[in-house]
C-alpha positions as CSV (number, residue, x, y, z in Angstrom):
1,M,124.8,135.3,-25.9
2,R,126.2,131.9,-26.8
3,P,128.3,129.9,-24.4
4,G,132.1,129.8,-24.8
5,V,134.8,127.7,-23.8
6,T,135.6,127.2,-20.1
7,G,139.4,127.5,-20.1
8,R,139.4,125.4,-16.9
9,P,140.0,121.7,-16.5
10,S,137.3,119.5,-17.8
11,T,134.6,118.2,-15.4
12,G,133.6,115.6,-17.9
13,P,133.3,111.7,-17.1
14,L,136.6,110.9,-18.7
15,R,138.7,113.4,-16.9
16,G,142.1,111.7,-16.2
17,V,141.8,109.6,-19.3
18,R,145.0,109.9,-21.4
19,V,144.6,109.8,-25.3
20,L,147.4,109.8,-27.8
21,D,145.5,110.8,-31.2
22,L,147.3,110.3,-34.5
23,T,144.4,110.6,-36.6
24,A,143.7,113.1,-39.3
25,M,141.1,114.4,-41.5
26,L,137.3,113.9,-40.3
27,A,136.4,110.3,-39.1
28,G,139.2,109.7,-36.6
29,P,139.6,113.4,-35.3
30,Y,135.7,113.2,-34.7
31,G,135.9,110.1,-32.5
32,S,138.8,111.7,-30.3
33,M,136.8,114.9,-30.4
34,I,134.1,113.1,-28.5
35,L,136.8,111.9,-25.9
36,A,138.0,115.4,-25.6
37,D,134.6,116.9,-25.1
38,L,133.9,114.2,-22.3
39,G,137.1,115.2,-20.7
40,A,139.9,113.1,-21.7
41,D,143.2,114.7,-22.1
42,V,143.7,114.2,-25.9
43,V,147.1,115.0,-27.4
44,K,147.1,115.2,-31.1
45,I,150.4,114.0,-32.7
46,E,150.8,115.5,-35.9
47,P,153.6,115.5,-38.7
48,P,155.6,118.6,-39.2
49,T,153.3,119.5,-41.9
50,G,150.4,119.1,-39.7
51,D,146.9,117.6,-40.1
52,V,145.7,118.5,-43.8
53,T,142.6,119.8,-42.7
54,R,144.4,123.0,-41.1
55,H,144.7,124.2,-44.7
56,S,141.3,123.0,-45.9
57,G,139.4,126.1,-44.9
58,P,136.9,127.8,-44.5
59,H,138.6,131.0,-43.3
60,R,136.9,134.0,-42.4
61,A,137.8,137.5,-44.4
62,G,140.1,139.3,-42.1
63,D,141.6,136.7,-40.1
64,S,145.2,136.5,-39.6
65,D,147.7,133.8,-41.0
66,E,147.5,131.9,-37.7
67,A,143.6,131.5,-37.6
68,L,142.4,128.1,-37.6
69,A,140.2,126.7,-40.6
70,G,136.6,126.0,-39.6
71,Y,137.2,122.3,-40.4
72,F,139.9,121.8,-38.2
73,Q,138.7,123.9,-35.3
74,S,135.4,122.1,-35.4
75,V,136.6,118.6,-34.6
76,N,139.9,119.5,-32.7
77,R,138.7,121.8,-30.2
78,G,140.0,120.9,-26.6
79,K,142.9,119.0,-27.8
80,R,146.5,119.5,-27.3
81,S,149.2,119.5,-30.3
82,L,152.8,117.7,-30.4
83,V,154.6,117.7,-33.6
84,M,156.5,114.4,-34.0
85,N,158.3,112.8,-36.6
86,L,157.8,109.1,-36.0
87,R,160.6,108.1,-38.4
88,D,163.3,109.7,-36.2
89,A,164.7,107.4,-33.8
90,R,165.0,110.0,-30.8
91,T,161.5,111.1,-31.4
92,K,160.3,107.5,-31.6
93,E,161.6,107.0,-28.2
94,Q,159.8,110.1,-26.9
95,F,156.6,108.7,-28.3
96,L,157.0,105.3,-26.9
97,E,157.5,107.1,-23.4
98,L,154.0,108.7,-23.8
99,V,152.6,105.4,-25.1
100,R,153.7,104.0,-21.4
101,H,151.5,106.2,-19.8
102,A,148.6,106.5,-22.2
103,D,145.3,104.7,-21.8
104,I,144.1,104.9,-25.3
105,L,146.0,105.4,-28.8
106,L,143.9,106.3,-31.8
107,E,145.2,106.3,-35.5
108,N,143.7,106.2,-39.0
109,Y,146.6,105.4,-41.3
110,S,146.3,102.9,-44.1
111,A,146.7,99.2,-42.8
112,G,150.4,98.6,-42.1
113,V,151.8,102.2,-41.7
114,M,152.3,101.7,-38.0
115,D,153.7,98.4,-38.4
116,R,156.3,99.5,-40.9
117,L,157.2,102.4,-38.4
118,G,158.1,99.6,-35.9
119,L,155.0,101.2,-33.7
120,G,152.3,98.6,-34.7
121,Y,149.6,97.2,-31.9
122,E,151.8,94.3,-30.9
123,V,154.8,96.5,-30.3
124,L,152.8,98.9,-28.3
125,H,151.2,96.3,-26.3
126,E,154.6,95.0,-25.2
127,V,155.3,98.6,-24.1
128,N,151.9,99.2,-22.4
129,P,149.9,95.8,-21.9
130,A,147.1,97.8,-20.9
131,L,147.0,100.1,-23.8
132,V,143.5,100.5,-25.9
133,Y,144.6,100.7,-29.6
134,G,141.9,102.0,-31.7
135,T,142.1,102.1,-35.6
136,L,139.7,103.7,-38.1
137,R,140.3,102.6,-41.8
138,G,138.0,102.5,-44.9
139,F,137.8,98.7,-45.0
140,G,139.4,97.6,-41.6
141,D,142.6,96.0,-40.4
142,P,143.6,92.7,-41.5
143,R,144.0,91.6,-37.7
144,S,140.2,91.3,-37.8
145,G,139.6,89.8,-41.1
146,R,141.4,90.6,-44.3
147,S,139.1,92.5,-46.9
148,P,139.8,92.4,-50.6
149,Y,139.8,96.0,-50.1
150,T,142.2,96.5,-47.5
151,D,144.7,98.4,-49.2
152,W,141.9,100.8,-50.9
153,P,142.0,104.5,-49.9
154,A,138.4,105.6,-48.8
155,F,136.8,108.7,-47.9
156,D,133.0,109.5,-46.6
157,V,131.4,109.4,-50.3
158,V,133.1,106.0,-50.9
159,A,132.0,104.7,-47.5
160,Q,128.2,105.9,-48.2
161,A,128.6,104.2,-51.5
162,M,129.7,100.8,-50.7
163,G,128.2,100.6,-47.2
164,G,124.7,100.6,-48.9
165,F,123.7,104.4,-47.8
166,L,123.6,105.6,-51.5
167,G,121.7,102.5,-52.5
168,I,118.8,103.5,-50.4
169,T,119.1,107.3,-50.4
170,G,117.9,109.5,-53.1
171,T,115.2,110.8,-55.4
172,A,112.1,108.5,-56.0
173,D,113.6,107.9,-59.7
174,G,116.4,106.0,-58.4
175,Q,119.2,108.5,-58.4
176,P,121.6,108.2,-55.4
177,V,121.9,111.4,-53.4
178,K,124.8,111.6,-50.7
179,S,124.1,112.6,-47.1
180,G,124.8,116.3,-46.5
181,P,126.7,115.8,-43.2
182,G,129.8,113.3,-43.8
183,V,127.9,110.3,-42.2
184,G,130.5,108.0,-43.9
185,D,133.2,109.5,-41.8
186,I,131.1,110.8,-38.7
187,F,129.2,107.5,-37.8
188,P,132.5,105.4,-37.8
189,G,134.4,108.0,-35.8
190,T,131.5,107.9,-33.2
191,L,131.7,104.0,-33.3
192,L,135.4,104.3,-32.6
193,A,135.0,106.5,-29.5
194,L,132.4,104.0,-28.3
195,G,134.7,101.1,-29.0
196,V,137.7,102.3,-27.3
197,L,135.7,103.2,-24.3
198,A,134.2,99.8,-24.0
199,A,137.6,98.5,-24.2
200,L,138.7,100.9,-21.7
201,R,136.2,99.7,-19.2
202,H,137.5,96.1,-20.0
203,A,141.2,97.4,-19.3
204,E,140.4,99.1,-16.1
205,R,138.8,96.0,-14.7
206,T,141.6,93.4,-16.0
207,G,144.5,95.5,-16.8
208,E,144.3,94.1,-20.5
209,G,144.3,96.3,-23.4
210,Q,143.1,95.2,-26.6
211,F,142.9,96.2,-30.7
212,V,139.7,98.0,-31.5
213,D,139.0,98.1,-35.3
214,I,136.5,100.2,-37.0
215,A,135.9,100.0,-40.7
216,M,133.9,102.5,-42.4
217,Y,132.1,100.3,-44.6
218,D,131.1,98.2,-41.7
219,A,129.9,101.3,-39.8
220,V,127.8,102.4,-42.8
221,L,126.3,99.1,-43.4
222,A,125.4,98.9,-39.6
223,L,123.8,102.2,-40.1
224,C,121.6,100.9,-43.1
225,E,120.2,98.0,-40.9
226,R,116.5,98.4,-42.3
227,A,117.9,97.5,-45.9
228,V,119.7,94.6,-44.4
229,Y,116.6,93.2,-43.0
230,Q,114.5,93.9,-45.7
231,Y,116.5,91.9,-48.2
232,S,116.5,88.9,-45.5
233,Y,112.7,88.9,-44.8
234,L,111.3,90.0,-48.2
235,D,113.9,89.2,-50.6
236,A,113.7,92.8,-51.4
237,V,116.4,95.2,-52.7
238,A,115.7,98.5,-51.0
239,Q,115.9,101.3,-53.4
240,P,116.1,105.3,-53.1
241,I,112.4,106.5,-52.7
242,G,112.8,110.1,-52.1
243,N,111.8,111.5,-48.6
244,S,109.1,108.8,-47.9
245,H,109.2,105.6,-46.0
246,P,108.3,102.2,-47.3
247,L,106.7,100.9,-44.3
248,L,105.0,104.1,-42.7
249,F,102.6,107.0,-43.6
250,P,102.4,109.7,-43.1
251,F,106.2,109.7,-42.5
252,D,107.7,112.2,-44.9
253,I,109.0,115.5,-45.9
254,F,106.2,117.8,-47.2
255,Q,106.4,121.2,-48.9
256,T,104.5,124.0,-47.2
257,S,103.3,127.3,-49.1
258,D,106.7,128.7,-48.0
259,G,109.1,126.0,-47.1
260,W,109.4,122.4,-46.0
261,I,108.3,120.4,-43.0
262,A,108.8,116.9,-41.5
263,M,106.0,114.9,-40.3
264,A,105.5,111.6,-38.7
265,A,101.8,110.8,-38.2
266,Q,101.7,107.1,-38.6
267,A,100.4,106.3,-35.2
268,P,96.5,105.8,-35.0
269,H,96.1,108.8,-32.4
270,H,98.5,111.1,-34.5
271,W,96.7,110.2,-37.8
272,A,93.4,110.9,-36.1
273,I,94.7,114.6,-34.9
274,L,96.0,115.2,-38.4
275,C,92.8,114.3,-40.0
276,D,91.0,116.3,-37.6
277,A,93.3,119.3,-38.5
278,M,92.6,118.8,-42.2
279,Q,88.9,118.8,-41.4
280,R,88.7,115.1,-42.9
281,P,87.7,113.0,-39.8
282,D,86.3,110.6,-42.4
283,L,90.0,109.5,-43.3
284,A,90.5,108.4,-39.7
285,E,87.3,106.5,-39.8
286,D,87.8,105.0,-43.4
287,P,88.8,101.3,-43.0
288,R,91.2,101.8,-46.0
289,Y,93.1,104.3,-44.3
290,A,92.5,103.8,-40.8
291,A,95.5,101.5,-39.9
292,N,99.2,102.5,-40.9
293,I,99.7,99.3,-43.0
294,D,96.5,100.2,-45.0
295,R,97.9,103.7,-45.7
296,V,100.8,102.4,-46.9
297,V,98.9,99.8,-49.3
298,H,96.6,102.9,-50.4
299,R,99.3,105.6,-50.4
300,D,98.4,106.7,-53.9
301,E,95.1,107.6,-52.6
302,V,95.6,109.4,-49.4
303,A,99.0,111.0,-49.9
304,P,97.5,113.8,-52.3
305,V,95.4,114.7,-49.7
306,V,98.1,115.3,-47.1
307,T,100.2,116.8,-49.6
308,A,97.6,119.2,-50.6
309,W,96.6,120.3,-47.2
310,V,100.3,121.0,-46.3
311,A,100.9,123.1,-49.4
312,G,98.0,125.4,-48.5
313,H,99.6,126.3,-45.4
314,T,102.7,128.1,-44.2
315,T,105.4,126.1,-42.1
316,A,104.6,128.3,-39.2
317,E,101.0,127.6,-39.4
318,I,101.2,123.8,-39.6
319,V,103.8,123.9,-36.5
320,A,101.3,126.0,-34.7
321,E,98.6,123.5,-35.4
322,L,100.4,120.4,-34.8
323,G,103.3,121.2,-32.8
324,G,103.4,119.1,-29.5
325,R,100.6,116.9,-30.6
326,V,101.9,115.3,-33.7
327,P,105.6,114.7,-34.4
328,V,106.4,117.7,-36.8
329,G,109.2,119.9,-37.4
330,P,110.2,122.6,-39.8
331,V,113.1,121.8,-42.2
332,N,115.7,124.2,-40.6
333,H,118.5,125.6,-42.3
334,M,121.4,127.0,-40.2
335,N,120.1,130.5,-39.7
336,D,117.0,129.1,-38.4
337,I,119.0,126.9,-35.9
338,Y,121.3,129.7,-34.7
339,A,118.0,131.5,-33.7
340,D,116.0,128.4,-32.3
341,P,115.7,128.6,-28.6
342,H,116.1,124.8,-28.1
343,V,119.7,125.4,-29.2
344,A,120.2,128.0,-26.9
345,A,118.8,126.1,-24.0
346,R,120.8,123.2,-24.8
347,E,124.2,124.9,-25.4
348,M,124.6,123.2,-28.8
349,L,126.4,126.3,-30.3
350,V,129.6,127.1,-28.5
351,D,131.8,130.1,-29.2
352,V,135.7,129.2,-29.3
353,P,138.7,131.7,-29.5
354,Q,140.1,132.4,-32.9
355,P,144.0,133.0,-32.6
356,G,144.9,136.2,-34.2
357,S,141.4,137.7,-33.6
358,A,139.1,139.2,-31.1
359,T,136.2,137.8,-32.4
360,P,135.5,134.1,-31.8
361,V,134.0,131.5,-34.1
362,T,131.3,129.1,-33.5
363,V,131.2,125.2,-33.4
364,A,128.7,122.6,-32.6
365,G,128.1,122.0,-28.9
366,V,128.3,118.7,-27.1
367,P,125.2,116.4,-27.6
368,L,126.1,114.2,-24.5
369,K,124.6,115.9,-21.2
370,F,125.3,114.5,-17.9
371,S,123.9,115.5,-14.5
372,G,127.2,115.1,-12.3
373,T,130.1,115.2,-14.8
374,P,129.2,118.1,-17.4
375,A,130.9,117.7,-20.5
376,R,131.9,120.9,-21.9
377,I,134.2,122.3,-24.8
378,T,137.3,123.4,-22.8
379,D,139.3,125.2,-25.5
380,R,139.9,126.0,-29.0
381,G,141.7,124.0,-31.7
382,P,145.4,123.7,-31.1
383,L,148.0,125.7,-33.1
384,L,150.5,123.2,-34.8
385,G,152.8,122.1,-32.2
386,E,151.4,124.5,-29.7
387,H,152.3,122.3,-26.6
388,D,155.3,121.3,-25.0
389,Y,156.4,117.4,-24.9
390,D,157.8,117.9,-21.4
391,D,154.8,119.4,-20.1
392,V,152.5,116.6,-21.5
393,L,154.9,114.0,-20.0
394,A,155.0,115.7,-16.8
395,A,151.0,115.8,-16.5
396,W,150.9,112.3,-17.5
397,T,153.2,111.1,-14.9
398,R,151.9,113.1,-12.0
399,P,150.1,111.1,-9.6
400,P,146.5,110.9,-9.7
401,E,145.7,112.9,-6.6
402,Q,147.5,115.8,-8.0
403,D,145.8,115.7,-11.4
């Protein structure tokens, strides 16, 4: 039985933090999802047409018309939704009233959109000097340094390409292969959450809000840190090398007789254990292979031995032999993960209600665990405009002791 949403006020460490979320698609909503999971009251401000991911799917067969798409449910759980046309003068005044009481505002429009609406950072800073204003764009905001690509649109795959990820990820023959998860969105979104929380800490101490700017390009470049120092230290342009590691061996994805397994046995004691399991203790003693750097140099000699041994055993056999003694793990597919007792013990799959259906849907749980202020998914994703402006304003203007 998987855990479900609590339906109760959050006990997370950000309880009481008020967030205006103007983001859409994946990167920005992933960042605000982290804040919601940690207990913040995240109010999603949507145009009358809603976040486009409401219509992006997938949908289950038999779900009603009001059912939420999986894309939307996954990263908008636990948020509230207000529909606001920010081009309308009266609505803009209502929005500014919320800004007066917000702690954080997030947006991922193209550079200049909020300024043209008369709602740019400088305007909102005058309204609420303590406001932390977080942005996430493909190439950043000109306030932090104008990129020649400032006005270019960007999505996950573009960030992976231009930030260097695709330059080092791919097959050994050099063909780039994008990451399965949208790391070009998700990692920038994670940094957005980290950045605004750091700025909120400063604002709580000083009363001074600030502008926090995340570029997807920058985030992916930071993620590729090894390729950066390799170029500096060695004047070497890192290339795709498949699943192996240029500086470590064994550190690879190996094919078993019935699947695939990850193994990282580069440390001396792990290498000795592996050699013993392969009934090749001589490899651990041979000076050509004893140290990791030597195995890297002689990879063509030692890799076939490891590869052949792994290929002669099932995934389960290797896990039984090496699990707990050597860093090793099966390449899981989602059906494996749903059945894994680790995932159940850590509550990493959570059921959330699906509007119009008695059968819930499942989303990824909260990976941040706290002993004193547990983070939980408190509710499903909101229907478009499901919540009431007056209710939100009343909650945000209520004295803290009544919250």
